[in-house]
C-alpha positions in Angstrom: 79.2 158.1 50.3 79.2 160.8 48.0 81.9 158.7 46.3 79.3 156.3 46.0 76.5 158.3 45.1 78.6 160.0 42.2 79.9 156.6 40.7 76.3 155.4 40.8 75.3 158.5 38.8 78.3 158.3 36.4 77.5 154.7 35.9 73.9 155.7 35.4 72.9 153.0 38.2 68.9 153.4 39.1 69.5 152.6 42.9 72.1 152.0 45.7 71.5 149.4 48.4 73.3 148.7 51.6 73.1 146.8 54.9 73.5 148.9 58.0 74.4 147.6 61.4 71.0 147.9 63.0 72.6 148.7 66.4 74.1 151.7 64.9 71.9 154.3 65.1 74.2 157.3 64.1 74.7 155.5 60.6 71.0 154.8 60.0 70.4 158.7 60.9 73.0 159.6 58.2 71.9 156.8 55.5 68.3 157.9 56.5 69.3 162.0 55.9 71.0 160.9 52.5 67.6 159.6 50.9 67.7 156.2 51.8 64.7 154.1 52.8 64.6 151.2 55.1 63.6 147.9 53.4 64.0 145.2 55.0 64.5 144.8 59.2 67.1 141.7 58.8 68.5 139.1 61.5 72.2 138.2 61.1 71.8 134.2 62.0 74.6 131.7 63.1 74.8 128.4 64.8 76.0 124.9 63.9 75.0 123.6 60.6 71.8 121.9 60.9 71.8 118.6 58.5 68.0 118.7 58.0 66.4 117.7 54.7 63.1 119.0 53.4 60.6 116.2 52.2 60.1 116.5 48.6 62.9 119.4 48.1 66.6 118.1 47.2 69.3 120.1 47.6 72.7 119.2 45.6 75.4 121.5 44.4 74.8 124.0 41.5 76.3 122.8 38.1 76.8 125.2 35.1 73.9 124.0 33.3 71.8 125.3 36.0 72.8 128.9 35.2 69.7 129.6 33.3 67.0 127.8 35.5 68.5 130.0 38.5 68.9 133.1 36.7 64.9 132.8 35.5 64.0 132.4 39.6 66.1 135.4 40.5 64.7 137.3 37.9 61.3 136.2 38.9 61.7 137.1 42.4 63.8 140.3 41.9 63.0 141.5 38.9 66.9 141.2 37.5 69.2 138.3 37.8 72.7 138.0 39.9 74.3 136.3 36.9 77.9 137.2 37.5 77.8 136.5 41.3 76.3 132.9 40.2 78.5 131.7 37.9 81.6 132.9 39.8 79.8 130.8 42.8 79.2 127.5 40.3 82.8 128.0 39.5 84.1 127.8 43.1 81.8 125.0 44.1 79.8 126.8 46.5 76.7 127.1 45.0 73.6 124.8 45.9 70.4 124.5 44.4 67.2 122.7 45.2 64.8 121.0 43.2 61.2 120.4 43.3 58.9 118.1 41.1 61.9 117.8 38.9 62.8 121.5 38.4 65.0 124.0 40.3 62.9 126.0 42.7 65.8 127.5 44.9 69.2 128.5 45.1 72.1 129.9 47.0 75.7 131.7 46.1 76.3 130.4 49.8 74.9 130.6 53.0 76.2 133.2 54.5 77.0 136.8 55.1 78.6 137.1 51.2 76.1 135.2 49.7 72.5 135.3 48.6 69.6 133.0 48.1 66.4 133.0 46.2 63.7 130.3 46.1 59.6 130.0 45.2 59.2 129.0 48.7 60.0 129.2 52.0 60.5 125.3 51.6 62.9 125.9 49.1 64.8 128.2 51.7 64.8 125.4 54.8 66.3 123.1 52.2 69.7 125.1 51.1 69.9 126.1 54.7 69.1 122.9 56.2 71.7 121.2 53.6 74.2 124.2 54.4 77.7 123.0 56.0 78.5 125.7 57.4 77.1 129.4 57.7 80.2 131.4 56.3 81.3 134.6 57.7 79.3 136.0 60.5 76.3 134.1 59.5 73.4 134.6 56.9 71.1 137.7 56.2 67.4 136.8 57.2 64.3 139.1 56.4 62.9 139.1 60.0 59.3 140.0 58.6 59.3 136.7 57.0 58.1 135.3 60.1 57.8 131.6 59.3 61.4 131.2 58.0 62.6 133.5 61.0 60.7 131.2 63.4 61.8 128.2 61.9 65.5 128.9 62.0 65.2 129.7 65.6 63.3 126.4 66.6 66.2 124.7 64.6 68.8 126.4 67.2 69.7 129.2 65.1 70.4 132.2 66.8 70.6 136.2 66.0 74.0 137.7 65.9 73.3 140.8 65.2 69.9 143.1 63.7 71.0 144.7 60.5 68.9 146.8 58.0 68.5 146.9 54.0 68.0 149.9 52.6 67.9 151.4 49.4 68.2 154.6 47.6 66.5 154.6 44.2 64.9 151.7 42.2 64.2 148.8 44.4 62.0 146.0 43.4 59.8 144.3 46.2 60.7 140.5 46.1 58.3 138.3 44.9 59.4 134.9 46.8 61.7 134.0 49.7 65.1 135.3 49.5 68.3 135.8 51.8 70.1 139.0 51.2 73.8 139.2 50.7 76.0 142.0 52.3 77.4 142.7 49.1 74.4 143.4 47.1 
């Protein structure tokens, strides 16, 4: 962790984020002692693809022409964009967008451990989760304080694979919309 902090300092990163395995109390203690704050309790969700559509919210594969709209949406929710990761996901064919009232209101690089999703509302994330062909890796990360979305996932047959914790040290922008974080960021 010292090397991570040195690298972050050398590159003038305003903050560092990590996802901690919620059951591993020693790492939680270590990160807290190193100055990390708990930001979100997460549930790693797993199960069979849902094949659910949300009325008025159409999920489709993302295209390069969608990048600007997706980056603005991420900026509005998180205070920054994730342009590089999003562009790579579009090129790879894993990114999805959701449209509502003729505009993009949500996107996902992938619904899984190594992907993230952003939406204006929970309906946007429900459309993305409902349309996912799989939940890659051990599952996707869901902030449990988003009770509506959490219950919707549980009521649709998804299960908690493991508890996790999003922690940060330094700058952290409180999200102002619905989101699924990534283990990578």
